[in-house]
C-alpha positions as MATLAB code, in Angstrom:
seq = 'MNTSLWCEQASTPQPLFTGRLESDLTVDLVIVGGGFTGLWTAYYANQLDPSLSIAIIESEFVGFGASGRNGGWVSALFPAHFTALARASSREAARRMHQAMVRNISDIGQVAHTHGWHIDWAHSGTVVAARNNVQNERALADVQEFSDWGFANDLVYLNASDTRDRLNATDIVGGSFTPHCAAINPYKLVQELANFLDARGISIFSGTPALRIDPGMVVTPRANVRAKNVIRATEGYTKTLHAEKRSVAPVYSLMVATEQLPESTWDAIGLRERETFSDYRNLIIYGQRTADNRIAFGGRGAPYHFNSKISPLQDLNPGVHTELRNTLTQMFPILQGVHYTHAWGGPLGIARDWWASCNYDPHTGLGSSGGYVGDGVGTAHLGGKTLAHLITRTESELTTLPWVNHNSRKWEPEPLRWIGANLGLQVMQRADTHEQNTGKASRGAIYMNRLLGH';
ca = [
     -31.766  -30.837  -28.844;
     -34.796  -28.435  -28.852;
     -33.698  -25.637  -31.071;
     -32.894  -22.516  -29.434;
     -33.567  -19.069  -30.574;
     -29.865  -18.495  -31.294;
     -29.731  -21.460  -33.728;
     -32.847  -20.519  -35.507;
     -31.531  -16.997  -36.182;
     -28.151  -18.131  -37.513;
     -27.733  -17.160  -41.302;
     -26.760  -20.576  -42.400;
     -27.729  -24.259  -41.485;
     -25.586  -26.327  -39.178;
     -22.230  -26.911  -41.086;
     -20.908  -30.350  -41.461;
     -17.277  -29.171  -42.306;
     -14.945  -32.223  -42.567;
     -17.804  -34.698  -41.562;
     -16.929  -37.846  -39.532;
     -13.613  -39.098  -38.713;
     -13.241  -42.278  -40.514;
      -9.435  -43.091  -40.428;
      -6.525  -42.560  -38.106;
      -5.006  -39.186  -38.068;
      -1.867  -37.499  -36.681;
      -1.771  -33.747  -35.952;
       0.064  -31.522  -33.695;
      -3.081  -30.494  -31.633;
      -6.293  -32.309  -31.249;
      -9.168  -30.716  -29.386;
     -12.108  -32.605  -28.188;
     -15.294  -30.472  -28.111;
     -16.615  -28.067  -30.669;
     -17.995  -25.334  -28.523;
     -16.369  -21.935  -27.544;
     -13.463  -23.389  -25.589;
     -12.292  -25.752  -28.379;
     -12.891  -23.114  -31.170;
     -10.966  -20.429  -29.324;
      -8.134  -22.795  -28.503;
      -7.717  -23.510  -32.210;
      -8.157  -19.908  -33.069;
      -5.323  -18.706  -30.997;
      -3.048  -21.591  -31.434;
      -3.176  -20.983  -35.117;
      -2.548  -17.185  -34.629;
       0.415  -17.968  -32.530;
       1.736  -20.711  -34.603;
       0.311  -21.033  -38.050;
       2.507  -24.197  -38.913;
       0.490  -26.275  -36.303;
      -1.757  -28.903  -37.698;
      -5.033  -28.888  -35.648;
      -8.065  -30.991  -35.588;
     -11.348  -30.590  -33.442;
     -13.309  -33.524  -32.675;
     -17.038  -32.876  -32.024;
     -19.588  -35.646  -31.095;
     -22.635  -33.761  -32.650;
     -22.089  -30.198  -34.459;
     -20.237  -27.223  -33.579;
     -22.101  -25.256  -30.886;
     -24.461  -28.286  -30.046;
     -23.614  -27.737  -26.202;
     -24.018  -24.845  -24.043;
     -22.088  -22.583  -26.655;
     -25.181  -22.516  -28.811;
     -27.782  -22.547  -26.172;
     -26.546  -20.002  -23.335;
     -28.028  -16.555  -22.411;
     -25.704  -14.656  -24.693;
     -23.775  -12.872  -21.817;
     -20.257  -11.969  -22.414;
     -19.453  -11.066  -18.944;
     -16.533  -10.563  -16.611;
     -18.158  -12.917  -13.948;
     -15.841  -15.740  -12.575;
     -17.390  -18.380  -10.323;
     -14.693  -18.290   -7.715;
     -14.980  -15.036   -5.677;
     -12.058  -12.554   -4.895;
     -11.603  -14.086   -1.369;
     -11.431  -17.546   -2.636;
      -8.935  -16.608   -5.314;
      -6.887  -14.650   -2.763;
      -6.857  -17.547   -0.297;
      -5.575  -19.985   -3.092;
      -2.901  -17.488   -4.426;
      -2.688  -13.814   -3.359;
      -4.707  -10.605   -3.080;
      -2.833   -9.306   -6.335;
      -3.407  -12.620   -8.199;
      -7.222  -12.259   -7.466;
      -7.146   -8.693   -8.758;
      -5.315   -9.687  -11.986;
      -7.953  -12.427  -12.517;
     -10.695   -9.903  -12.382;
      -8.745   -7.460  -14.701;
      -8.103  -10.161  -17.196;
     -11.870  -10.959  -17.269;
     -12.853   -7.322  -17.840;
     -10.173   -6.937  -20.842;
     -11.491  -10.201  -22.087;
     -14.812   -8.740  -23.051;
     -13.349   -6.165  -25.261;
     -10.828   -8.831  -26.701;
     -13.669  -10.667  -27.932;
     -15.498   -7.691  -29.459;
     -12.066   -6.730  -31.199;
     -11.684   -9.967  -32.756;
     -15.323  -10.020  -34.030;
     -14.842   -6.397  -35.351;
     -11.639   -7.136  -37.127;
     -13.005  -10.120  -38.938;
     -16.415   -8.467  -39.689;
     -18.365  -11.133  -37.785;
     -21.828  -10.480  -37.332;
     -22.953  -11.578  -33.787;
     -25.397   -9.022  -32.551;
     -22.880   -7.416  -30.326;
     -24.063   -4.794  -27.614;
     -21.379   -3.967  -25.003;
     -23.879   -2.074  -22.728;
     -23.311   -3.749  -19.325;
     -25.634   -5.568  -16.834;
     -28.277   -4.027  -14.576;
     -29.062   -6.377  -11.577;
     -32.344   -5.255   -9.635;
     -32.933   -5.397   -6.025;
     -36.689   -6.126   -5.589;
     -37.023   -6.268   -1.813;
     -34.895   -5.121    1.138;
     -32.911   -8.332    1.588;
     -31.947   -8.277   -2.030;
     -31.077   -4.614   -1.646;
     -28.634   -5.507    1.184;
     -27.073   -7.934   -1.262;
     -26.569   -5.261   -3.719;
     -24.986   -2.815   -1.228;
     -22.712   -5.650   -0.015;
     -21.535   -6.463   -3.569;
     -20.875   -2.927   -4.380;
     -18.777   -2.481   -1.189;
     -16.899   -5.674   -1.941;
     -15.807   -4.201   -5.411;
     -14.863   -1.045   -3.718;
     -12.941   -2.751   -1.043;
     -10.973   -4.644   -3.792;
     -10.116   -1.298   -5.661;
     -12.855   -1.830   -8.383;
     -15.324    0.927   -7.335;
     -16.018    1.716  -11.040;
     -16.737   -1.846  -12.049;
     -19.836   -2.197   -9.902;
     -21.750    0.824   -8.816;
     -24.952    1.041   -6.762;
     -28.187    2.250   -8.285;
     -31.060    3.721   -6.350;
     -34.742    2.787   -7.055;
     -35.160    5.543   -9.537;
     -31.791    5.073  -11.530;
     -32.713    1.292  -11.611;
     -36.027    1.836  -12.942;
     -34.649    4.104  -15.808;
     -32.625    1.213  -17.046;
     -34.763   -1.705  -16.136;
     -38.399   -0.816  -15.181;
     -39.224   -4.009  -13.288;
     -41.794   -4.222  -10.450;
     -41.002   -3.785   -6.751;
     -37.572   -2.085   -7.471;
     -35.935   -0.832   -4.203;
     -32.443   -0.360   -5.563;
     -29.802   -2.281   -7.820;
     -26.510   -2.384   -9.187;
     -24.812   -1.721  -12.757;
     -21.620   -3.089  -14.259;
     -20.456   -1.820  -17.634;
     -18.464   -5.186  -18.126;
     -21.025   -7.271  -20.128;
     -21.839   -7.641  -23.738;
     -25.040   -9.182  -25.287;
     -24.659  -11.350  -28.174;
     -26.223  -14.170  -30.250;
     -23.885  -16.933  -29.067;
     -24.543  -19.327  -31.934;
     -23.801  -16.734  -34.547;
     -20.235  -16.448  -32.960;
     -19.969  -20.230  -32.833;
     -20.525  -20.264  -36.577;
     -18.463  -17.416  -37.470;
     -15.579  -18.814  -35.515;
     -15.929  -22.216  -36.987;
     -16.296  -20.890  -40.591;
     -12.896  -18.878  -39.989;
     -11.107  -21.809  -38.781;
     -12.465  -24.170  -41.749;
     -11.146  -21.559  -44.150;
      -7.790  -21.567  -42.360;
      -7.434  -25.378  -43.054;
      -8.337  -26.569  -39.369;
     -10.266  -29.931  -39.727;
     -13.429  -30.055  -37.690;
     -14.929  -33.518  -37.331;
     -18.521  -33.571  -36.383;
     -20.625  -36.653  -35.656;
     -17.483  -38.079  -34.021;
     -17.597  -38.768  -30.196;
     -14.425  -39.159  -28.209;
     -14.540  -42.333  -26.170;
     -11.315  -41.671  -24.170;
      -8.402  -39.328  -23.918;
      -4.961  -40.531  -23.244;
      -1.658  -38.839  -23.508;
      -0.884  -38.487  -27.075;
      -4.162  -40.020  -28.270;
      -8.058  -39.573  -28.636;
      -9.924  -42.759  -29.150;
     -13.113  -42.421  -31.190;
     -15.415  -45.140  -32.529;
     -14.088  -45.521  -35.956;
     -10.469  -44.105  -35.795;
      -7.791  -42.609  -33.454;
      -6.261  -39.202  -33.513;
      -2.692  -39.076  -32.269;
      -1.121  -35.743  -31.195;
       1.449  -34.300  -29.137;
      -1.214  -31.956  -27.515;
      -4.630  -33.141  -26.490;
      -7.114  -30.789  -25.082;
     -10.425  -31.482  -23.466;
     -13.100  -28.880  -24.131;
     -16.162  -30.759  -23.072;
     -17.624  -28.777  -20.372;
     -21.004  -30.250  -19.363;
     -20.430  -33.181  -21.360;
     -17.283  -34.219  -19.684;
     -18.929  -37.321  -18.020;
     -19.372  -39.003  -21.452;
     -15.643  -39.604  -21.394;
     -13.916  -42.679  -19.839;
     -13.139  -42.026  -16.140;
     -14.402  -38.435  -16.142;
     -17.953  -38.935  -14.620;
     -17.099  -37.203  -11.315;
     -14.841  -34.368  -12.810;
     -17.700  -31.907  -13.647;
     -21.470  -32.096  -12.833;
     -23.768  -31.233  -15.701;
     -26.550  -28.976  -14.298;
     -29.391  -27.904  -16.592;
     -30.222  -24.132  -17.241;
     -33.346  -23.412  -19.175;
     -34.463  -20.541  -21.437;
     -37.466  -19.022  -23.111;
     -38.033  -16.334  -25.655;
     -40.709  -13.923  -26.396;
     -41.989  -12.804  -29.801;
     -40.625   -9.465  -31.071;
     -42.029   -6.613  -29.042;
     -43.067   -3.297  -30.190;
     -41.364   -0.122  -29.242;
     -44.309    0.730  -27.010;
     -43.473   -2.330  -24.763;
     -39.763   -1.324  -24.590;
     -40.576    2.114  -23.630;
     -42.368    0.753  -20.610;
     -39.518   -1.966  -19.806;
     -36.285    0.108  -20.568;
     -33.112   -1.727  -21.694;
     -32.650    1.003  -24.125;
     -28.978    0.096  -24.684;
     -29.621   -3.735  -24.602;
     -28.259   -4.127  -21.192;
     -28.291   -7.523  -19.863;
     -30.402   -8.027  -16.702;
     -31.041  -10.046  -13.538;
     -32.109   -9.676  -10.012;
     -30.591  -10.321   -6.671;
     -32.736  -13.431   -5.845;
     -30.806  -16.611   -4.738;
     -31.932  -18.765   -7.667;
     -30.141  -17.307  -10.730;
     -32.162  -15.614  -13.529;
     -30.726  -14.005  -16.599;
     -32.087  -12.064  -19.557;
     -31.245   -9.949  -22.601;
     -33.006   -7.630  -25.166;
     -32.134   -9.437  -28.439;
     -31.067   -7.468  -31.532;
     -34.500   -8.188  -33.092;
     -36.307   -6.830  -29.924;
     -37.239  -10.027  -28.111;
     -36.498  -11.023  -24.462;
     -34.373  -14.142  -24.181;
     -34.676  -15.122  -20.576;
     -33.415  -18.117  -18.541;
     -32.686  -19.407  -15.118;
     -31.777  -22.358  -12.861;
     -34.430  -24.626  -11.400;
     -34.097  -27.807  -13.197;
     -33.170  -30.870  -11.092;
     -29.831  -32.524  -11.301;
     -30.304  -35.858  -12.864;
     -29.012  -38.963  -11.202;
     -25.545  -40.313  -12.267;
     -25.105  -37.105  -14.213;
     -27.682  -38.168  -16.833;
     -27.728  -36.096  -19.979;
     -30.583  -36.518  -22.307;
     -32.328  -34.375  -25.180;
     -35.516  -35.184  -23.195;
     -34.073  -32.997  -20.341;
     -33.780  -29.837  -22.552;
     -37.476  -29.379  -21.802;
     -38.978  -29.076  -18.485;
     -42.590  -27.798  -18.727;
     -42.683  -26.779  -14.863;
     -39.414  -24.887  -15.150;
     -40.295  -23.228  -18.436;
     -43.690  -22.145  -17.101;
     -42.077  -20.791  -13.899;
     -39.678  -18.813  -16.330;
     -42.464  -17.269  -18.246;
     -44.447  -16.431  -15.029;
     -41.213  -14.833  -13.508;
     -40.834  -12.567  -16.427;
     -44.480  -11.465  -16.336;
     -44.302  -10.728  -12.624;
     -41.325   -8.564  -13.345;
     -42.890   -6.756  -16.359;
     -46.664   -7.025  -16.185;
     -46.984   -5.447  -19.609;
     -45.873   -8.990  -21.033;
     -49.212  -10.445  -19.915;
     -50.488  -12.232  -22.889;
     -47.417  -11.983  -24.878;
     -46.643  -15.080  -27.077;
     -43.402  -17.093  -26.406;
     -41.838  -18.584  -29.397;
     -39.031  -20.741  -28.204;
     -38.237  -22.871  -24.995;
     -35.001  -24.645  -24.847;
     -32.100  -25.813  -22.375;
     -29.092  -27.707  -21.865;
     -26.325  -28.747  -19.264;
     -23.572  -26.416  -18.034;
     -20.583  -27.672  -16.159;
     -19.875  -27.118  -12.364;
     -16.747  -28.118  -10.712;
     -16.965  -29.518   -7.051;
     -15.437  -26.411   -5.541;
     -17.215  -23.932   -8.012;
     -13.940  -22.750   -9.576;
     -13.461  -22.526  -13.403;
      -9.952  -23.824  -14.266;
      -7.458  -23.896  -17.161;
      -5.102  -26.794  -17.094;
      -2.044  -27.905  -19.121;
       0.837  -30.361  -18.451;
       3.715  -29.869  -20.761;
       5.061  -33.293  -20.040;
       1.892  -35.207  -21.022;
       0.649  -32.627  -23.498;
      -2.837  -32.936  -21.873;
      -4.994  -29.883  -21.131;
      -8.339  -28.608  -20.486;
     -10.552  -25.631  -19.663;
     -14.038  -25.580  -18.161;
     -16.298  -25.473  -14.951;
     -17.610  -22.061  -16.018;
     -20.807  -22.338  -13.851;
     -22.905  -20.773  -16.531;
     -20.568  -17.977  -17.472;
     -18.561  -19.700  -20.217;
     -19.309  -17.275  -23.164;
     -16.509  -14.891  -21.806;
     -14.397  -17.316  -19.808;
     -14.203  -19.899  -22.644;
     -12.524  -17.279  -24.637;
      -9.982  -16.533  -21.985;
      -9.467  -20.320  -21.568;
      -8.900  -20.881  -25.154;
      -6.396  -18.033  -25.456;
      -4.650  -19.199  -22.394;
      -4.376  -22.818  -23.588;
      -2.874  -21.571  -26.959;
      -0.257  -19.643  -24.972;
       0.694  -22.785  -22.856;
       0.658  -25.087  -25.908;
       2.882  -22.899  -28.105;
       5.094  -21.992  -25.012;
       4.326  -18.321  -25.463;
       5.233  -16.045  -22.539;
       2.097  -14.379  -21.511;
       0.540  -12.944  -18.195;
      -2.305  -15.117  -18.856;
      -0.445  -18.318  -17.919;
       0.218  -17.035  -14.608;
      -3.320  -16.225  -13.525;
      -4.645  -18.072  -10.403;
      -6.997  -20.399  -12.228;
      -4.260  -22.000  -14.378;
      -3.496  -25.551  -13.275;
      -6.102  -25.223  -10.454;
      -7.281  -28.670   -9.550;
     -10.852  -29.201   -8.338;
     -11.364  -32.361   -6.353;
     -13.878  -34.913   -7.634;
     -17.558  -34.860   -7.045;
     -18.898  -37.363   -4.480;
     -20.147  -40.638   -5.910;
     -23.874  -41.343   -6.363;
     -26.281  -41.104   -4.716;
     -24.482  -38.427   -2.592;
     -23.886  -36.174   -5.613;
     -27.744  -36.344   -6.444;
     -28.850  -35.780   -2.932;
     -26.442  -32.873   -2.451;
     -27.000  -30.948   -5.813;
     -30.845  -31.331   -5.419;
     -30.890  -30.324   -1.840;
     -28.881  -27.160   -2.688;
     -31.416  -26.416   -5.368;
     -34.369  -26.701   -2.881;
     -32.569  -24.507   -0.269;
     -32.240  -21.798   -2.764;
     -35.852  -21.955   -4.081;
     -37.150  -22.007   -0.526;
     -34.777  -19.072    0.423;
     -36.318  -16.674   -2.144;
     -39.837  -17.559   -0.911;
     -38.719  -17.077    2.711;
     -37.173  -13.792    2.069;
     -40.010  -12.490    0.098;
     -42.504  -13.516    2.761;
     -40.528  -12.435    5.770;
     -38.218   -9.806    4.627;
     -35.292  -11.459    6.360;
     -32.288  -13.098    4.785;
     -32.446  -16.829    4.499;
     -29.895  -18.716    6.714;
     -30.124  -21.736    4.473;
     -28.883  -19.550    1.546;
     -26.253  -17.972    3.621;
     -24.951  -21.452    4.724;
     -25.165  -22.766    1.064;
     -23.044  -19.705   -0.220;
     -20.545  -20.304    2.409;
     -20.196  -23.872    1.277;
     -19.730  -22.680   -2.344;
     -17.005  -20.328   -1.231;
     -19.095  -17.242   -1.881;
];
């Protein structure tokens, strides 16, 4: 793993906690995966029923995966859109899903505040710039959609002047703003969570890969864990488990970080309240002003690797990292010549129908949460909290949300998976070039979004 900015800024080294699992163990609840989903599941299960014995199995160290490498957005973004949620459930259920995602942000902030966790929290919203007329049409359509669903205050349109006041990027013609996002250092949250759980007597076994998950048992190289409840919280690494290769596609997202920038530079860029930021291009980008005044900036663009291959060598892609730096300079010319201190990446998890889901079967005790499509910092908290309510049989409106027990179909076998994923990437890349050059919306991107249910 190439070290992310977030890991380097953590106050303590990677903790080992209990170390490797060396002998068989029996507990009430075993969780496979030491990222946000697993940690939050343990946190809330312990809060709801302190008598539960809980163990977490992690193949590397807590926060090794996407939880320690992401963009640090705690957002209300859910990958399945309102209409898709309503088709599968009801209009009211789709509304409740969005409202739960919005409350979820403040819930995380409240937990951190209550425990005195230092996670560089800034609940200042997201500004998304429209930098050509086609992007501006998308901004207007997004704002109209939120209004049609009764959430007019959750996403507002910004004219060019108001957008530049928050984010002074080049070529601004408009934009949108939502108050529902917080910027954090995600790895600091990982460590605070893990240290809290360790102090509560929850066993965290690092360096212990799970080979397979069965009802009532997790098989690891040296020992087995037996438990009434077994939760899979492996997200982009799900393919490493027996019979799970086609459940979730690991797709790489990469990031860069600048050196600390002086106030004169920030006077030119904006982001005075540490808003997170993006624009309305087709190929996703995302950024934040960090607590120590850097820009941490990321985006898609790395290829999907054949047979869902995951390797530390794929954390770095010189072409994509160069393009990210160029994109940031195009947006903010004042960054020309700025030194970049970090470049990193890692896989996120995408379900075949672009739905995140939270699943639990009370008969087998098997559960999971994932498929967050890159918006897992917030959604993993909601998933962990929901799983804890399901496991402990605690009545809650969370357990009736439309993503609960949603089953996504498997991804196609190779080479179809490789062809489809990389074709989609190329379509979105070409779409942005087409729109910039012609001023017209890309038909390819429109068709691709329809395929994804957007």
